[in-house]
Each structure stands twice: as C-alpha cells, then as structure tokens.
C-alpha positions in Angstrom: 20.0 -3.2 0.1 17.0 -2.4 2.2 13.9 -0.6 1.4 13.1 3.2 2.0 9.9 4.5 3.0 9.2 8.2 3.3 6.1 9.5 4.6 4.5 12.7 3.2 1.9 13.9 5.4 0.1 16.5 3.1 -3.3 16.4 1.9 -5.1 19.2 0.1 -8.1 17.8 1.8 -9.0 14.7 4.1 -11.0 11.9 2.8 -13.7 11.1 5.2 -12.5 7.2 5.6 -8.6 8.0 5.8 -7.1 7.3 9.1 -3.3 8.0 7.7 -1.8 10.7 9.1 -1.8 14.0 7.3 -2.2 17.9 7.7 -3.1 20.4 5.4 -0.8 21.4 2.4 1.5 24.6 2.6 4.4 25.1 0.6 6.6 26.4 3.5 6.0 23.7 5.8 6.4 21.1 2.7 10.3 22.8 2.4 11.0 22.5 6.1 9.8 18.9 5.8 11.7 17.9 2.9 14.8 19.5 4.8 14.0 17.4 7.6 14.2 14.2 5.8 17.2 15.0 3.9 18.9 15.4 7.2 17.6 11.9 8.6 18.9 10.3 5.4 22.3 11.8 6.1 22.0 10.3 9.4 21.0 6.7 8.5 23.3 6.7 5.3 22.0 3.7 3.8 21.8 2.0 0.8 18.3 1.1 -1.0 17.0 -0.7 -3.8 13.5 0.3 -3.5 11.9 3.5 -2.2 8.6 4.5 -1.7 7.0 8.0 -0.9 3.5 7.2 0.6 0.9 9.4 2.3 -1.0 11.6 2.4 -0.8 12.9 -0.8 3.3 12.6 -1.9 3.1 14.0 -5.1 2.2 17.4 -3.4 5.9 17.4 -2.5 7.0 16.9 -6.2 9.5 19.8 -6.6 11.6 18.7 -3.6 11.3 14.8 -4.4 14.3 15.5 -6.9 16.4 16.7 -4.1 15.5 14.1 -1.8 16.3 11.2 -4.2 19.9 13.0 -4.7 20.7 12.2 -1.2 19.9 8.6 -1.2 22.3 6.0 -2.3 19.9 4.1 -4.8 20.9 0.7 -6.7 20.9 1.1 -10.7 17.7 -0.7 -10.7 15.7 0.3 -7.8 12.1 0.5 -7.9 11.3 4.0 -6.7 7.2 4.7 -6.2 5.3 8.1 -5.7 1.7 8.0 -4.7 -0.3 10.3 -6.8 -3.7 11.9 -6.6 -5.1 12.0 -10.0 -6.4 15.9 -9.5 -2.4 16.9 -8.7 -1.1 14.5 -12.1 -0.4 17.4 -14.7 2.3 16.5 -17.3 4.9 19.2 -15.9 4.9 17.7 -12.8 5.2 14.1 -13.7 8.0 15.2 -15.9 9.8 16.6 -12.8 9.3 13.0 -11.2 10.5 11.1 -14.1 13.5 13.2 -14.4 14.4 12.8 -10.9 14.3 8.9 -11.4 10.7 8.1 -10.2 9.5 4.9 -12.3 6.5 4.0 -10.6 3.4 5.7 -9.9 0.4 4.8 -7.6 -2.5 6.3 -8.4 -6.0 6.7 -5.9 -8.4 6.2 -8.5 -10.7 4.5 -6.0 -13.9 3.8 -8.8 -14.8 4.7 -11.9 -18.3 5.8 -11.1 -18.5 9.6 -10.2 -21.0 9.2 -7.7 -18.9 6.6 -5.6 -16.3 9.1 -6.0 -18.3 11.7 -4.7 -19.5 9.9 -1.7 -15.9 9.0 -0.8 -15.1 12.7 -0.8 -12.6 12.3 -3.9 -11.1 15.5 -5.4 -11.6 14.3 -9.1 -13.8 12.6 -11.4 -13.2 9.3 -13.2 -12.5 11.1 -16.6 -9.6 12.9 -14.6 -8.4 10.0 -13.4 -8.5 8.2 -16.6 -6.7 11.2 -18.4 -4.0 11.3 -15.4 -3.0 7.5 -16.1 -3.1 8.3 -19.6 -0.7 11.4 -19.3 1.8 9.6 -17.0 2.1 6.7 -19.6 2.8 9.2 -22.0 5.1 11.1 -20.2 7.2 7.6 -20.0 6.0 6.0 -17.0 5.6 2.2 -18.0 4.8 1.1 -14.2 1.6 2.3 -13.1 -0.4 0.8 -10.3 -4.0 2.0 -9.4 -6.4 1.6 -6.4 -9.6 0.4 -6.3 -12.0 0.5 -3.1 -14.5 -2.3 -2.5 -17.5 -2.4 -0.3 -18.0 1.2 -0.6 -21.4 3.3 -0.2 -23.5 2.8 -3.5 -21.4 0.0 -4.9 -23.0 -3.1 -6.0 -21.7 -6.0 -8.7 -22.6 -4.0 -11.3 -20.7 -0.9 -10.8 -17.6 -3.0 -9.7 -17.5 -4.7 -13.1 -17.7 -1.4 -14.6 -14.8 -0.1 -12.4 -12.8 -2.8 -13.2 -13.4 -3.1 -17.0 -12.7 0.5 -17.6 -9.6 0.4 -15.3 -8.2 -2.6 -16.9 -8.5 -0.6 -20.4 -5.7 1.5 -19.1 -1.9 1.2 -19.5 -1.3 -0.1 -15.9 0.3 -2.9 -14.7 -1.0 -3.3 -11.1 -4.0 -3.0 -9.1 -4.8 -2.8 -5.6 -8.2 -3.9 -4.3 -8.8 -2.7 -1.0 -12.3 -3.5 0.9 -13.2 -0.3 2.8 -12.4 -0.5 6.8 -14.0 2.1 8.9 -11.8 3.5 11.4 -13.1 5.4 14.6 -11.0 8.6 14.5 -12.5 9.3 10.9 -15.3 11.2 9.3 -17.1 7.8 8.2 -16.0 6.5 11.6 -18.0 9.0 13.7 -20.9 9.5 11.1 -21.1 5.7 9.4 -22.6 5.7 5.9 -24.8 3.0 4.6 -22.3 0.2 3.3 -22.8 -3.3 2.1 -23.0 -5.9 4.8 -20.6 -8.3 5.1 -21.8 -10.9 3.0 -22.3 -8.2 0.0 -18.9 -7.2 0.6 -17.3 -10.7 0.5 -19.2 -11.2 -2.7 -17.6 -7.9 -4.2 -14.1 -9.1 -3.1 -14.4 -12.7 -5.0 -16.0 -10.9 -8.0 -12.7 -8.6 -8.1 -10.5 -11.6 -7.7 -12.1 -13.2 -10.7 -12.3 -10.3 -12.8 -9.2 -9.3 -12.3 -7.9 -12.7 -12.9 -9.7 -12.3 -16.3 -7.9 -9.3 -17.1 -4.4 -11.0 -16.5 -3.8 -9.3 -13.3 -2.5 -12.4 -11.1 -3.2 -12.0 -7.4 0.1 -12.1 -5.5 -1.0 -10.6 -1.9 -4.4 -10.5 -0.3 -5.2 -6.8 -1.8 -2.7 -6.7 -4.5 -2.7 -7.9 -8.1 -0.1 -7.6 -11.1 0.2 -8.0 -14.8 3.7 -9.9 -16.2 5.3 -10.4 -13.1 4.8 -6.6 -11.7 4.2 -7.0 -8.3 5.4 -4.1 -6.1 9.0 -5.0 -4.8 8.7 -2.5 -2.1 5.4 -3.8 -0.6 7.1 -7.4 -1.1 9.6 -6.3 1.3 7.0 -6.1 4.1 5.4 -9.2 3.4 8.7 -11.4 3.2 10.0 -9.7 6.2 13.1 -7.8 4.7 14.0 -4.9 6.3 13.1 -1.5 5.2 13.5 2.3 6.7 10.8 4.6 7.5 11.5 8.4 7.7 9.0 11.1 8.3 6.1 11.7 10.8 4.5 8.3 11.3 6.8 6.3 9.6 7.2 2.5 10.4 10.2 0.6 10.1 11.8 -2.7 10.6 15.5 -1.9 10.7 18.3 -3.8 12.1 16.1 -6.3 13.7 13.7 -4.1 15.4 10.3 -2.6 14.8 9.7 1.3 15.7 7.5 4.2 14.8 7.5 7.8 14.4 5.4 10.0 16.1 2.0 11.4 14.3 3.6 14.9 15.1 4.9 17.0 11.9 6.1 19.7 14.3 8.2 17.6 16.2 9.7 15.5 13.0 10.9 19.2 11.3 12.3 20.3 14.8 14.2 17.3 15.8 18.0 16.9 14.6 17.2 13.6 13.9 13.5 11.4 13.9 12.9 10.0 17.3 12.3 6.6 17.3 9.7 4.9 19.6 10.3 1.0 19.4 7.5 -1.2 19.1 8.9 -4.4 19.4 13.1 -5.0 20.2 12.9 -8.8 19.4 10.2 -9.4 17.0 9.6 -13.5 16.7 10.9 -14.2 13.4 9.0 -17.6 13.1 5.5 -15.9 13.9 6.0 -12.8 11.7 7.2 -15.0 8.8 3.9 -17.2 9.2 1.9 -14.2 9.7 3.3 -12.1 6.9 3.9 -14.9 4.8 0.2 -15.8 4.6 -0.8 -12.7 3.0 0.9 -14.0 -0.2 -0.6 -16.1 -2.9 2.8 -18.0 -2.5 2.3 -18.8 1.1 4.8 -20.3 3.3 7.3 -23.4 2.9 6.9 -26.7 4.6 9.5 -26.0 7.2 6.8 -23.1 8.4 3.5 -24.6 7.9 4.7 -27.9 9.9 5.1 -25.9 13.0 1.4 -24.8 12.9 -0.1 -27.8 11.4 -2.1 -28.7 14.7 -4.5 -25.8 13.6 -5.2 -27.0 10.3 -8.0 -29.5 11.2 -9.5 -26.5 12.8 -9.5 -24.8 9.2 -12.4 -25.3 6.5 -10.6 -26.8 3.3 -12.1 -24.4 1.2 -9.9 -21.7 3.0 -6.2 -23.3 2.1 -4.4 -25.4 0.0 -1.3 -26.9 0.3 0.9 -27.2 -3.3 4.2 -28.0 -3.9 4.8 -28.2 -0.2 3.5 -24.7 0.3 1.0 -23.6 2.4 -1.3 -20.8 1.1 -4.8 -19.4 1.6 -7.5 -19.3 -1.3 -9.4 -16.5 -2.1 -12.1 -17.2 0.1 -9.5 -17.8 3.0 -8.1 -14.0 2.4 -11.3 -12.7 3.3 -11.3 -14.4 6.7 -7.1 -14.3 6.9 -6.8 -12.7 10.4 -9.0 -15.6 12.1 -7.0 -18.1 10.3 -3.9 -16.8 11.1 -4.8 -16.6 14.9 -5.8 -20.0 14.9 -2.7 -21.3 13.3 -0.6 -19.3 15.6 -2.1 -20.6 18.9 -0.9 -24.2 17.7 2.7 -22.9 16.9 5.0 -25.6 18.2 9.0 -25.6 18.9 10.2 -28.3 16.2 
C-alpha cells in the first residue's frame, strides 16, 4: 500500500512566514474542492496505509473529510493525520474527525510565549493551544503532534526552555521542531524581521534536541521527535523513499516510479476532470535519493550505500557524523549543516 497526501489550500489568515499554497477560506469553495478531491480519488483508485491532510489549514475542511475518507480504500490500521490550527479545534469539530476515522492530529502551536506567537502572526494564544490539545485528548485522540518553531523573532534560550517544558507537559506523542526559514515570496521575505543570527539559531536547535531528549522525545529525523516509537508513519514514507500519491492544488507525489506536482492553482484543480500532473522527474536516481533522504533520518543509511560515497567522508569533520552498526548517520551538529554534507558526499558517488 502507498501513502496519500491531500493538500487543503485554505486559511483564515496567511501567516507572514508561510510559503505553502493557500487562499482565503470560503465554504462554497471548500465544498467544490472536496468534490474535486473525491473525483481524483476515484480516478487513481489506490489503497492506502497512511493518509495525511496538510495545508493550509486542513481542519477547515473538517465537515468534508468524512466523505473524502469514505472514498478511500484504507487499511485497518492506517495512520490518518489532519493538521490543525488550535483556534479551530473545538470538541464538536474534533468529534467529527474522530468519527470519520482520523486518529492523529498535528497541531501548529509554534511557541508557548504569546509575544512570539503574535510576532509570527498566529491567531491563537498559548492558553488556547494548550486547551485545544487537552480537548483533543479528552475527545479520544491519543496520537497528537505539535510544532515548535526555532530561531524566531524575540526567541532566546530561556523562552525556548519555557516553550519546551510547557509542551512536554501536555498529552502529546510527537514534536516537530523547525528552524524558521525566510522565503522570498512571504511577508517576512519582503520585510524581514530581526532574527537570531546563525550561531544563535544553531544554539537553539541543539538546545531543543537536548531538551526534547531529556523529556523522552527521541530524535528520528532532522526536525522530528517522538515518544514511545510514535514517529509519523506517513512522513517516514518520504524519507524512506516509499511511494505516496498527492492530491490537490500544490500537492507533490512519488508515484509509480516518477515524481510529479500539481499546479498551485485552486480553480484549475476544481475545474479539471482530473488533476494535471506536471512531471518533475521521470527517472529519479534511486541511489542518490536514498542517500539524500536517508541522511535526514537518525537511523542513517546502510553500509552498501555509504560505501558508495565514502570518498567524501575525509572532507566531513568527524563531529558531524558517526558510523555505528555499519550504518552512517549524522549527529545533531551534522544535521545543522546537512545540505552541505550531503552535497559533498554525493559529489563522490561511485558505481560499485
């Protein structure tokens, strides 16, 4: 079975740092969009063991998610995730999702400090986010992920410690901790805020890794941490180079051996009899992708892969990687400069 990703391109308000495709929410457009998703599901007619509604703000599509899932052939123990804005997580909406089969939530908290949330343009306070997570747990969700953003305006080590402690006290199983990246076509890109410098951001990232480990969240990917083996099964498909189908405007896929994307165009997606696939890679290099994606994971890559790039290892400082049980993986310090490390290694890719 493969994974299914559904992009939901609706938001109440665009965050100043966000470069994901989204438009203002309208109920009539949401209904038309759900109809188009269902039309495409019928065309592909696949079976799925993970489903992920990303966005945008997917919880805005909550009343249509039951009929979308009803069109899917889903395995009995599938992981079904919906990304949520805390402001939209009332008990009634959460019960609709739960009854439809959704069993995992990803909540965009970002910080526990209200001044930081305000600077990020978030519409919730931390108290509201905290209440939303608790409500979700009370409704019956026992697999809840939250986001933390690192290197944001006004953040320092003390505020990060506070955010981490407050979030780790909640009934959650997973944390995604992302360094803020300024994208050119965003509000922040056009008018950049004052941010921690590179050294300060690196310090915040390494501190987050340690703080989360101290709270029993084990790092399994550059930006992802889980308790009790509760890693995101869907996201692991991306990094383990397993197939997934993306449906919706701006969705990406790795499906039947090729990579393709759908245009960032809501109207085109709604009006097309089936979504228009723009192929981005007809014949992706399997070895290169396995190395590039595998080194994002704490488990790293096996000997048969790293032997093919070992000519580049002498160029990598020893504190950035380790070889254990015949697997090559990056350390937390290495994750910070992973793009450079991976580029260096791939430059020495050899046919064996």
